[in-house]
N, C-alpha and C positions, 0 to 999 in steps of 0.2 A: 504494500500500500504506500502511496506517495506521501511524503511529509507535508504538513500544512503549508510550509514555506514554498513548496514547489507547485502548489495547486494554483492554476491561473485565476486571477481575481475576477475574470470575466465569466467563469463557469458558476453554475448555481452553488456548487459546493464551495467554491472559492469565496463567493459572496457571503455564504453562511459562516465560514471560518473567520472572515473579516468582521462579521457582525458580533461575534461572541467575545466576551471578556477573556483575558489571559488567566486571571486568578479567581479565587473564590469570592463570593459576596461577603460583605462584612458590615457589622453594626458600626456606623460612623458617628452617631450622636443619639442621645436619649433625652426626652422631655416628658414631664408628667404635670397633671393639674387636677385639682379637686374644687368643688363648690365650697363657699365659705361656711355654710351651715353644718355644724358638727354636733353630734349627740353621743355622749359617753355610753358604752354598751350597758353599764350598770344601771343607767337611768332610762334605757330605752323601753323596757316593759311599761313603766308608768307613762312615759311620753306617748308610746304607741296607743295605749288604751284611752289616753286623754284626748289626743287629737282626732281619734276616730269615734269619739263619744261612745266608748264601749266599756266604761268602768262598771257597768251593771253585770258584765260577764265575769263574775267573781270566781267561778270555778275554773275558768280557762286561763286567767292571768298567771297563776302559779306555774302552770305547764309552760307558758311562754317564757316566764322568767328563768325557769330551769334550762330551757333550750338556749336562751341567750347566754347563760353562764357557761354552757358547754362548748361554745364556738371558739374560744381562745381569742376573741375580738375585744379590743379595748375601747374602740370608738369607731364611728362611721360618719361619712360625709354625705349630705343629701342636697340636691337642688330644691326639692319640695320642702318649704318652710311652713310654719304654722299659718302665716299669712296667705301663702299660695293655696294651702288646703282649705282655708276658710272661704276663699273666693271661688273655689271649684268644689263645692260641697258634694256634688253628684259624682265627680270624677268619671264622667262618661269617657268612652274611648276617644271620641273626637276631641274632648278637652285635653286628655293626656297627650294625644299626638300633636296637638297644637303647641303644648308646652315644650315637648321634645323638639319639634321643628325649629324652634327659636334657640333653645338652650343647648342642644347637643352640638351644633356647629360652633357655638361660642366657646364651649368648654374644650372641644377638640382643637380649636384654633389656639387656645392658651397653651396646651401641651405641645402642639406643633411649633409654636413660636419659640418655646423654650428649647426644643430640639434644634431648630434652625439656628438660633443664636449660638448654641454650643458648637454646631457644625462649622459656622464661620463663613459660609458661602451665601450668596443671595438666594432668596426664595425662588427667583426666576430660573435658577439652575436645576430645580426639581423637574424631572421629566415624566414621572409616573406617580400616581396617587392611589393608595389602597386604603379604603375606609372600612372598618368593621364595627358593627353595632348590633345589639339585641333590643334596642329601644324603638327606633323610629320606623315609620312606614310611609315615607313620602318620596315622590319623584317630581321635580328635582329634589334631592336630599342633601345630607351633610356634605357629600363630596363636592357638589356644585357650589354650595355656600363657602366651602373652604377656599376655593379658587379666588373668590373676591376678598374674603377676610384676610388671607395670607399674601395676596398679590402674586399668586401663581400664574404662570403663562397660560393662555387660553387654549393652547393645544396640548396641555398636560393630559396624559392618558389615564383615565379614571376607572377603578374597579371597586365595587361595593360587595361586602359579605354581610349577610344578615342571618340571625337566629342560629349561629353556630355555638352558642353557649360559652362556657368557660374555655373551650378550645379555640375560640375565634382569634385570639391574639397570636397563638402559635401558627394557626392556619394562614393568617395574613402575612406573617413573617416568612413562612414557607413560600408563599406566592412571590413575595418581594425578592427572595433569594433567587428564584427561577428567572424573574424579570431582569435582575441585575447581571446574572451570569450569561444570559442569552442575548443581551443587547449592550454592546460595548459603550461605555461612557455614561450610561443612564444613572440617575439618582432617584431612588424611590422613597417617597414619604409614606410611612405606615401610620395611620391614626385610628386608634381604637377608643371609642367613647361609649360610656354606659350611664344611663339615667334610670333609676328604679321606679320612677313615678308611673311608668307603664305597668308595673307589677304590684304597686302598692294598693292595698285594699284593707278594709276593716275586718276584724276577726268575726267569725260566725260561731254560733253555738255548736254547730256540727263539726267544727275544726278539731283536728287531732295534732299530735306532735309533728307528724310528717307534713301535714298541710300548712303548718305555721313556719316551717323551715325557711322559706324564702324571705319572710318578713324579719327574721332574726339574723340573717346571714349576709344579705347583699347591700352594697353601698354604691355611691356614685364616684366616677373618676374617668380620666382620660389619659392615655399614654401614647406617645409618638416616638418613632424611630426613623432615622435616615439610614437607608441601606444602599450600598454601592460596591462595586468591584474595582480593582486596580486603583486604589486611592492615590490622589495627587499629593504633592509635597506639603500642602496646606491642610490636609485632612489627617485625623488621628483615629485609625481603626481601633475599636474596642474589643470586638469578638468576631472571629471569622466563622462563617456559617458553613460547616463542612458537609453535612448531609442531613436530610430530613425525611421523615416517614410518617405515615398515618395508618392506624389500624382500627377496624371496626370489629368489636368482639361479638361473635355470633350469639343470637338468642338473648340479647340484653337490651333490646329496643325500649322495653318498658321501664328500665331503671332510671332513666333521665330523659325527660321530654319537655318540649317547649311549644307553645302555640299562641297565636294572637287571636283573641276572641273578643266578644262584646265587653267583657270586663277588663280587658287589657291583656298583658302577657301572663299566661298561666302555664301549668305543667305539673310534672311530678319529679320529686327527688327522693328516691328510695333510701331508707335508713341504712340499708346494706351496701350502699355505694362505696364507702371507704374500704370495706372488706373486699368487694369485687375488684376495685382498682389495685389493691395490694396483691391480690391473687394472680394478676396477669401482668403486672408492671415489669417484672424481671424478664419474662419471656418476650415481651414487646421490645425491651431494650436490647436483648441478645439478638433478636431477629433484625432489628433496625441497624445495629452498628457492627455486628459480626467481627470482621478482621480489624476494625478500627480500634478496638479496645484490647489492652494487654491482658493476657491470661496468666495468672500466677497460681501454680500448683493445680491447674485445671479449673480454677474458680475465678470468675471475673472479680477484680478488686474495685468495687464501686467507690470505696473510700479514697481512691486516688484521683477522683474527679471533683470539680466544683458543681453545684446543683442550683438550677433556677427552675423550681417546680411550682406550677400554679397551686396555691395552697388549698383552695376549696374551703376547708375548715381545718382546725387543729387535729380533729380526728383523722382526716385524710392523711395528714402529714405523719401522725403517729403510726398508722398502718404501713405507710411506705417505708419509714425508718426500720420497722421490724422486718418487713419483707426483704429489704435489700441489705440488712445488717449494717446500717450506716452508723457511724460514730456520732455521739452527741455533738450538736452544733453544725452538722452537715447541711441541715435545712434551715439554718439560722436566718437567711435572707427571706425565705418564704414565711417563717414564723413572725418576723418583724413586720412584714407587709400586712399579713392578716390581722395582726394585733393593732396596727396603726390605722388601717383603712377598711378592714373587712374584705369580703369577696366582691370585687368590682368586675366580675365576669371576664370578658376578653381583655380588658385593660390591665388586669392584675399581673399577668406574667411580665408585662413591660416594667411595672413597678418593681417586681422581683429582680429582673435583670439589672435594673438601675441600682438596687440595693446590693446585689452581688458585686457590681462595679465599685460601689462605695466601700464595701468591706475589703475588696482587693487593694484599694488605695489606702486603707487604714489597717495595716497588718497586725496592729495590736488590738483591733476590735473583735467583737463577738463573731465567731464562725469564720475568722480570717482564712482566705484561701489563696493568698498571693503566690504560693509556690506551686499551685496546681494549674498546669497549662491547658488541660482538657476538661470539658464540662458538658452537662446535659441540660437542655431546656425541655420541659414537659407540660402538656395541658390536656385536660379531659373535657369531653363534651357529649352531647346527645348522640346516641348511636348503639351502644356506648362506644365513644371514639377516644383513642389515645393518639395524641400528636407528640412526636419526639424530634429533637434536633441536636445533633452533635456540634459543639462549639469548641473553638480553639482561641484562647486568650491571645490577643495581638499585642498587648502591652504588659 
């Protein structure tokens, strides 16, 4: 087979070779943002029952308080304030979507502006835009609004992912990796934005522990990442994106579901989900990375990696630690994010990757991983779907 340098540029194959990047895609900058309204998790049961006028459900409140205490969350941020809920007392689907149509692009733009500022190049140099959200349902949507809010070029190539659940951040980054590696010189802005107002609702007498999980777990936030291959002298790559995989676990469609209905975003989160994830996580990793990972004594040494795992909840992290036999502190970045922000669905993994970066730059900090060159990013979503990406620290 002829080498790429000997292939005439006028042939189709020559054109394709010239179009592709030489090196792997890399994370070039990270930005995050949250709404200003913050509620401590310890106060949330009283807050939730008060703002929904549900204090009369005295038997249900202790169940919800127990749930909130089990999440490992310290606080959550929300766009919906007492004032907003008071002015939208019915919280119809149309009212929820109208709120999201305005607020989601603005929050995404805040995170993206932080990433662009760190990147150090003009917003007009962004060639591709990938937006992920589980909140809105408009067209034109957040992607189009971001073009004007950020001053992006009008020929930026836009892609939107919706209702991919907690796996959506990893899925968006997987897409950005493919775009960057197959189109020489492009720079991809990934923006994941989540607003839980579309899923917020008052408790009902028929509610159980399982049906209350979304109200005690999810929060609002946005994360943005600039992705590109072959960085120039002014860019500082943070993590190289080596390989990516996605797995759907058979016969698990019922474990995690999402749907947009008349009452907003609804679905199911089975209490057995953490055990399910722990039971298949090692096999997914072995299948995904195969020869990329060193084998010591016939066993993959997961403790030689740094980890950027979508936390879901503290229970999910506890099960993964046991399944992979991880040392204490290996999932410190994930635990920090779920404690400080809760589960922000697709945006969460970007917050975790930013925390991993912070810990690597602070080798004396909790869960420091500055000596570990290789790492794993993971996310979980409806399907039941497992997204994995092998990372290599570039700094």
